[in-house]
N, C-alpha and C positions, 0 to 999 in steps of 0.2 A: 425526412430525414431529421432527425432531434438536434438540436443546436449545440456545439461545444462552446461552453464558456471558459475563458483564459486561454495559457498554451499558444500565443499567437505565433511566438517566435517557433515553436515545435512544428505548428502546422503549415508554417511556411517554408521549416526546412523540408517537410514531407511532400511538398509541391514543387519544391526546386527538385529532388532527386529524382519524382516522377517527370518534371518536363524535361529534365538532362537524359533520360532513358538508363538512369544508374539507379534504381530502386534496391536497397539493400536488401539482400538475399536472408539474412538474419541480424535480428532486431531484439535490443533488449528495452523495452520500457519500465522504469522504476520509478518509485517515488510513495508515498504516503497511500494507506488503506483509504479509498474513498475520493483521490485526486482524480480519477477517470483514467486509470492504466488499461484497462480493458476497453473502454471507450476508443481510447486512441487505438489500441491492437484493432480492434474491430473497424475503424476508420480505415486505417493502413490499408486493409484488407478487400475492403471496399473498394479503396482506390486502386488498387491490384488486380481487381476483378470487373471493374465497372465496366458495362458494354458502351457508355457514352460518356465519359468524364469531361467535366465543364473547368475550364482553367485551371486544369490539372488538381480537379478535386471530384469524388464522386458524386454522381447525378444523386440518387438517395434515391429514383424511380425505376430504374430501370430493373430486369427480373432477376440478374445478379446481386444487384445492392439490395433488394429487399430480401432475396433468399438468406444472404449472408446475414442480415438484421433479425432474421426470423430461426435461424439456426438450420437451416435445411439447404445450404450449398452442400453439393456434393464433393466439391473441392476444396473443402473446409474442414479440417478436421479439429475441433476441440479435444485435444489430447488427454484421455481419462489419467485420473490419480487411482490410486490401490491402497489398502491397508491405514490401519486405523489414524494415521498421521497424515491421510491425505496426500503419499508421494509420489511422487514418479518413478517406477520400476524399472530396472535395467530389462528388465523382457518389455516394457511399453515402449522402452528406447530402441530396440532390435526390430521390433514391428513398424515403429515409424520409418527406420531405416531401410527397411525392407519396401513397406510401402510406396515410401518417396520417390522410387524408380517405376512407378506404373504411373505413365503420363494420364494427364489431365484430359477432359472431355467437354470443353467448354472453350466458348469463343475467343477468350483471354488466352489461352494454352497456358493458365499458372494454376499451381495448388498453392494452399497455407496451411501449416500447423502450428495452433497457438497452445502454447505451453502458460497456463495462468497459475499465478501465484508460488512461483518456482523460490519459497523461503526456503528453504532446506531441502533443496535437490541433491541428492546423493552424489558425489565426485564421480562415481563409479558410473552413473547413468548419464552425467556430462561428460565423460571419457569415452563414454559410447557414442555418444552424437558428435565429439569432437571432429571427427573426419566428415560427415555427412556436411555438418555447417563451415566448414572450413571449404570443401570443393561438392557444393550441390548441384544437383542437374541445372541447367537453366529455367526450368518452371519451378522450380518447390522453393519456398519461403517458410521461414522459421520464425515465429514471432513466440519472446517470454516476457512475463509480466512480473514483477517483483517490487519488493520494498526497496532493496539496496543492490547497487552492483556487486558488491563483495560478499554477496550470497553465490556468487558463482565464480569457478577456477578462472584463473588470470588468462590463460590458454583459451577458454572461451569468450572470454570478456575480449582479447585481442581480435577475433574474429566474428565479431559482431559491432553495429550500430547502435551507441548505447544515448537514448533519450532520456532525459529528466522531467519527469511530469511532476507539475508544480500545482499548488493550492491557488485557487482564483482570488480577486479582491472580494471583500467583504460585502461590498455593492454588488459586485457580478451574483454572489452566492444569495444576495437577498430578491434580486431581480430573477434568477432561476426559480427559487422557491415558491416566490408568488406569481410567476407564470404555471406551476406545477397546482396551483390552487391555495396553498397553504396560507393562513391566516397571519396577520400582522406580526401578532404574538407571538405563535409558534416560530416563527421566522425569524424573530430577534434573540428569544430565548435560544434558539439552535446555532444562531450565528454567533452568540457571544459565550457559546461553550466551544464550536470545531470551527469557528472566522469561516474562512473562505475555500474550507473543505467541503464541497457539497455533498458529496456521497454519505459522510458522518453526518453531516448537518439532517440531511434526509432520514438516517436511521436512527438519527435520535429523537427525532418527533414520531417516528413510527414504531419504534423499538423501546418496550418500556422497560425491561431486561438492560439496555443500554444506559436507559436515563438513571437506574438504581446502578450502575458501575460508575458512572460518573458522581453521583451524591457519594458513592461508598469511597471514591478516590479524594475528594474532600475530607470525606473525614479523616482520612489517611494523613493528610496533610495537617489538619486540627490537632489532630495527635501528637503529631512533631511540634507543632508552637507550644501548645501546652507540655510538651516534653511528658507524657500519659503513654508509660510503657505497656500498661495494662489494656486500655483502649486501642492503642496501634497493632497489639497482637490481636485482640477480638476484631478490629476490622478487617485484618491481613486474614483471619481464619474464614469470615465472610466472603472471601472472594471464591470462596468453594474449591473444588479439585479437578474441573476443567481446564487445561493449559489455554485454551483461547481465552475463557475470560480473566485468568490471573495475567497473562500478558497483555490483555488490554488495559488492567486496572494499571501496573506496572510502567507502561509506557504512558499513561497520562499521569500517574504519579511523577515519572521522571519528568515530564515538559512543565509541571508544575514547580519543582525545584529548578529546572533549568530556567523559569520566569522570574523566580525569584532572585537568582544570580544576576541576572539580567538588568532589573528592575531596582536592585541594592545600589547599584554604580548609575543607572538613567531611568528615574520616576515616568517620564514618558513615553520610555519605549514599548513596541508594541509587543502583546502577549500572546502565546502560541499556544498555553494548555487550556484547560476545560475553566479557569476560574483565575480572573486577574485580583481579584479583591483578595484571594486565598494567597495568591502567590504575593502581594504586597505584605502581608502580616507576615509571612514568611519571611521575607524580605528582612522585616524589623529585629529579628532573633537569630538570624543564623549569616554566617560569613560567607564571602565568593569559595574561599576554602572549603568548608564545610558542606557547601552545596554539592563541590567536585568530587567530595568524599562520599556524598550519600546517592549522588548518581551511579559511583564506582559499585557502592552495594546493591543498588537495583539493577544493574548492569549481572553482578555476580549471582544475584538470586535469580536471575532469568535463565543465565547460561546453565545453574543448577538443576531446574525445573527441565530443561531443553535434555539434559543428562538424566533423564529418568531419577534424580535426586527426590524422594517425598515431598512433596510439596507443602505443607503445614512446617516442616522441620526447613527446608528451603527459607521460608518468609519467615521464622522464628528468630534465624540467624542474621538476616537483613535488618530486622525489627531489634534487636540487641546489638548492631553494629550502628544503628540510626541512634538509639538513645544513647551510645556511647560519646557518638560522634557531636552531638548538640548538650549535654551533660555541659 
């Protein structure tokens, strides 16, 4: 069984629920991409189905645990998405609702449905599932992962146990990356960019495109520092037309702006973004109020992109707003 780094309090809470015999039937695991939401959902699944749990933890070696890890357990459904945006349809929700009343055939007498990356689950789909997660069969469990609880309707949130998944410490990230065989240089570079977010650190080492997006984000911040509207627009154009890529760059830029606001008040504060050095330079030429305004412009740009507004147009409007803010 792979070691889980950090989130000790969350793991303790899960064990306590299991020990009390009151394991939650509907759970939302929320947190940044790369912090281990899926790993913890699988951990919870293994614990629910484990044939021989030890100290209210999954053994990791029984047939059930091995099948969950291999993705072959007959009573664990990784609920499929559909469409270009990879959403969960109302039809899929109805299928789950029907299947949930088919009893499981395993020693634990339980079955689990896992919904991954519910960032934009349609309210109609959520409402289709609402009655099921409110009054589930005794043997059925429903696990959701997402970046924020705000992605769910309040009626759904009120019927789920919500567990926040946090990044690890930088030392824990270094330990994990070292154990996975990455060099010291690769490890330090990745941790300097993504800190205790182990998943993103691994992706940064392995994915050249992610490294390019990090460099592009730094170029955007440099253009703001230099108040160069042409280079800012050119860098934004380089982000491409794929929503996932644009979203990644905007999120990283937002974190640098956040760091600049914090570092302007406390130079010793920990950084959350991909370049502390860039954030420090930005802090020297921008007030906290300007940082808040740029944050709002980035948020507005992403909402426009999600609403199917032309991506270059949305980013051009953001660039104009940023230049007006720092002028």
